[in-house]
C-alpha positions as CSV (number, residue, x, y, z in Angstrom):
1,M,-27.9,54.0,47.9
2,E,-30.1,52.4,50.7
3,E,-33.0,52.5,48.5
4,L,-30.3,50.6,46.3
5,I,-30.0,48.3,49.1
6,S,-33.9,48.0,49.9
7,Q,-34.7,47.1,46.5
8,I,-32.3,44.6,46.0
9,A,-33.3,42.6,49.7
10,N,-36.6,42.7,48.4
11,I,-35.7,41.3,44.8
12,G,-33.1,39.6,45.2
13,F,-33.6,37.2,47.7
14,P,-36.5,35.6,46.2
15,M,-36.0,35.7,43.1
16,A,-32.6,33.5,44.7
17,V,-35.4,31.4,46.7
18,S,-37.1,31.1,43.2
19,V,-34.3,29.8,41.2
20,F,-33.2,27.1,44.1
21,L,-36.7,25.8,43.9
22,L,-37.1,26.0,40.2
23,V,-33.8,23.7,39.6
24,R,-34.5,21.5,42.6
25,I,-38.0,20.6,41.3
26,E,-36.4,20.3,37.9
27,S,-34.6,17.5,38.9
28,K,-37.1,15.8,40.8
29,I,-39.8,15.7,37.8
30,T,-36.8,14.7,35.9
31,E,-36.6,11.7,37.8
32,L,-40.0,11.0,38.3
33,S,-40.5,11.1,33.9
34,D,-38.2,8.7,34.0
35,S,-39.5,6.1,36.7
36,I,-42.8,6.8,34.7
37,K,-40.9,5.8,32.0
38,D,-39.6,2.6,33.3
39,L,-43.0,1.3,35.3
40,S,-44.8,1.7,31.5
41,N,-42.0,-0.6,29.9
42,N,-42.7,-2.8,32.6
43,I,-46.2,-3.0,32.3
44,S,-46.1,-3.7,28.7
45,L,-43.4,-6.4,29.7
46,I,-46.2,-7.5,31.9
47,M,-49.0,-7.7,29.6
48,R,-47.1,-9.5,26.6
49,K,-46.5,-12.1,28.8
């Protein structure tokens, strides 16, 4: 039983942190992609003038 709890502590915590960071980074990447698209559109509009 102690070994099972130890394995959960050793594997579960890093897994939870990894999932949290992946979800957080994914949202930031989405925001950055949207900003890049907006910037590209603005540059295209400026070049047309």
